[in-house]
C-alpha positions as a printed NumPy array, in Angstrom:
array([[ -9.472,   7.495,  13.928],
       [ -9.987,   9.077,  10.527],
       [-12.101,   6.546,   8.546],
       [ -9.778,   7.017,   5.561],
       [ -7.054,   5.278,   7.574],
       [ -9.027,   2.102,   8.333],
       [ -7.477,   0.043,   5.542],
       [ -3.878,   0.907,   6.306],
       [ -2.028,  -2.229,   7.492],
       [ -0.927,  -0.694,  10.769],
       [ -4.588,  -0.245,  11.677],
       [ -6.022,  -3.665,  10.881],
       [ -3.458,  -6.48 ,  10.517],
       [ -3.098,  -7.106,  14.256],
       [ -6.853,  -7.745,  14.458],
       [ -6.87 , -10.445,  11.772],
       [ -6.821, -13.867,  13.38 ],
       [ -6.946, -16.036,  10.263],
       [ -3.811, -16.824,   8.223],
       [ -2.78 , -13.85 ,   6.109],
       [ -0.432, -13.534,   3.155],
       [  0.574,  -9.974,   2.258],
       [  1.589,  -9.513,  -1.378],
       [  2.582,  -5.991,  -2.367],
       [  4.88 ,  -3.868,  -4.452],
       [  7.338,  -1.828,  -2.421],
       [  6.967,   0.864,  -5.08 ],
       [  3.187,   0.642,  -5.44 ],
       [  2.365,   2.547,  -8.619],
       [ -1.198,   3.56 ,  -7.73 ],
       [ -0.254,   4.823,  -4.265],
       [  2.752,   6.759,  -5.518],
       [  0.882,   8.369,  -8.406],
       [ -2.387,   9.097,  -6.628],
       [ -1.366,   9.737,  -3.031],
       [  2.313,  10.57 ,  -2.71 ],
       [  2.851,  12.792,  -5.771],
       [ -0.173,  15.052,  -5.144],
       [  0.94 ,  15.46 ,  -1.503],
       [  4.389,  16.7  ,  -2.463],
       [  3.   ,  18.788,  -5.31 ],
       [  3.96 ,  18.856,  -8.909],
       [  2.032,  16.167, -10.733],
       [  3.115,  17.852, -13.956],
       [  6.804,  17.528, -13.033],
       [  6.347,  13.775, -12.505],
       [  4.611,  12.948, -15.793],
       [  7.715,  11.746, -17.634],
       [  9.074,   9.877, -14.592],
       [  5.914,   7.86 , -13.936],
       [  5.678,   6.779, -17.564],
       [  9.392,   5.959, -17.929],
       [ 11.451,   5.252, -14.799],
       [ 14.703,   6.026, -16.628],
       [ 13.57 ,   9.675, -16.818],
       [ 13.202,  10.113, -13.051],
       [ 15.576,  12.606, -11.463],
       [ 17.401,  12.065,  -8.163],
       [ 14.759,  13.961,  -6.163],
       [ 11.936,  11.862,  -7.595],
       [ 13.865,   8.64 ,  -6.909],
       [ 14.516,   9.864,  -3.365],
       [ 10.771,  10.323,  -2.745],
       [ 10.009,   6.906,  -4.214],
       [ 12.655,   5.225,  -2.026],
       [ 11.313,   7.088,   0.995],
       [  7.79 ,   5.878,   0.185],
       [  9.063,   2.276,   0.033],
       [ 11.106,   2.629,   3.237],
       [  8.124,   3.935,   5.218],
       [  5.892,   1.183,   3.809],
       [  8.385,  -1.6  ,   4.644],
       [  9.081,  -0.226,   8.13 ],
       [  5.361,   0.028,   8.878],
       [  4.714,  -3.472,   7.583],
       [  7.541,  -4.98 ,   9.63 ],
       [  6.092,  -3.362,  12.749],
       [  2.735,  -5.091,  12.289],
       [  3.627,  -8.483,  10.774],
       [  4.652, -10.974,  13.404],
       [  7.057, -13.792,  12.632],
       [  4.477, -16.567,  12.93 ],
       [  4.087, -19.091,  10.118],
       [  0.451, -18.036,   9.674],
       [  1.693, -14.7  ,   8.313],
       [  3.171, -14.767,   4.833],
       [  4.872, -11.806,   3.204],
       [  6.07 , -11.084,  -0.343],
       [  7.175,  -7.514,  -1.074],
       [  8.852,  -6.97 ,  -4.434],
       [ 10.513,  -3.91 ,  -5.979],
       [  8.422,  -3.553,  -9.108],
       [  6.827,  -0.215,  -9.919],
       [  3.508,  -1.888, -10.454],
       [ -0.148,  -2.043,  -9.463],
       [ -2.53 ,  -4.917, -10.057],
       [  0.255,  -7.428, -10.588],
       [ -1.833, -10.271,  -9.223],
       [ -4.116,  -9.959, -12.244],
       [ -1.371, -10.868, -14.722],
       [ -0.214, -14.45 , -15.136],
       [  3.381, -13.482, -15.925],
       [  3.617, -11.631, -12.613],
       [  2.551, -14.739, -10.709],
       [  4.497, -17.339, -12.556],
       [  7.592, -15.825, -14.105],
       [  8.8  , -12.277, -13.848],
       [  8.294, -11.187, -10.237],
       [ 10.635, -12.981,  -7.825],
       [ 11.826, -12.451,  -4.266],
       [ 14.368, -14.749,  -2.594],
       [ 14.444, -16.692,  -5.864],
       [ 10.735, -17.605,  -5.637],
       [  7.878, -16.514,  -7.836],
       [  4.666, -15.225,  -6.289],
       [  2.901, -18.501,  -7.14 ],
       [  5.647, -20.666,  -5.594],
       [  5.888, -18.524,  -2.438],
       [  2.122, -18.486,  -1.831],
       [  1.765, -22.184,  -2.705],
       [  4.562, -23.208,  -0.323],
       [  3.164, -21.024,   2.45 ],
       [ -0.464, -22.1  ,   1.95 ],
       [  0.344, -25.825,   1.916],
       [  2.778, -25.504,   4.865],
       [  5.746, -26.546,   2.714],
       [  7.757, -23.561,   3.89 ],
       [  7.437, -20.347,   5.846],
       [  7.728, -17.292,   3.564],
       [  8.263, -13.722,   4.731],
       [ 10.532, -11.964,   2.289],
       [ 11.101,  -8.377,   1.198],
       [ 13.162,  -7.611,  -1.867],
       [ 16.193,  -5.737,  -0.57 ],
       [ 18.207,  -6.344,  -3.747],
       [ 16.797,  -3.231,  -5.372],
       [ 16.354,   0.088,  -3.581],
       [ 14.981,   1.728,  -6.725],
       [ 11.706,   0.954,  -8.486],
       [ 12.037,  -1.716, -11.159],
       [ 10.177,  -1.747, -14.457],
       [  8.491,  -5.164, -14.39 ],
       [  5.946,  -4.408, -17.096],
       [  8.312,  -4.201, -20.061],
       [  7.514,  -6.423, -23.055],
       [  8.33 , -10.055, -22.394],
       [ 11.947, -11.003, -22.955],
       [ 13.047, -14.447, -24.158],
       [ 13.228, -15.902, -20.63 ],
       [  9.691, -14.782, -19.79 ],
       [  8.426, -16.084, -23.154],
       [ 10.007, -19.483, -22.449],
       [  8.581, -19.46 , -18.934],
       [  5.083, -18.692, -20.182],
       [  5.341, -21.37 , -22.902],
       [  6.35 , -23.965, -20.315],
       [  3.257, -23.112, -18.268],
       [  0.716, -23.53 , -21.068],
       [ -1.736, -26.227, -20.09 ],
       [ -0.567, -26.352, -16.481],
       [ -3.273, -24.859, -14.277],
       [ -2.166, -23.685, -10.854],
       [  1.11 , -25.536, -11.351],
       [  2.719, -24.493,  -8.11 ],
       [ -0.355, -24.22 ,  -5.937],
       [ -0.886, -27.981,  -5.757],
       [  0.644, -29.764,  -2.759]])
């Protein structure tokens, strides 16, 4: 196998025997910008689209949906339905979302659960969680400035460390 393919899920997930929770963006910004766009050519033609999703044309949106569809199909072929496998795939056009508190606790939801709630419930065996956001088939801008709901959410979390990770 080409060593560059070693970290693709279809090549390693089946070999992992410990519990595994997969958290990923269906429209993974880094992968789209650094792998998909150069492969189809035309980085220059994508510059406005990747900085503002509302400027993407139908062809660009088609490629992004195709990227997501292939990713989801591949993931579903390697993730078994056991409770030791958790899955949270959202529709944000984002990379590094686990590094931002708002992404964990407020703004990013699938099946009406935040990332923190889904992982906490799965980790502490409160509930099985394998969900893929099928509500949106287009990339969502989840990095816009905080709206009032997100501000209220973040204010309610102040002083509460790991609020949903405790059993």
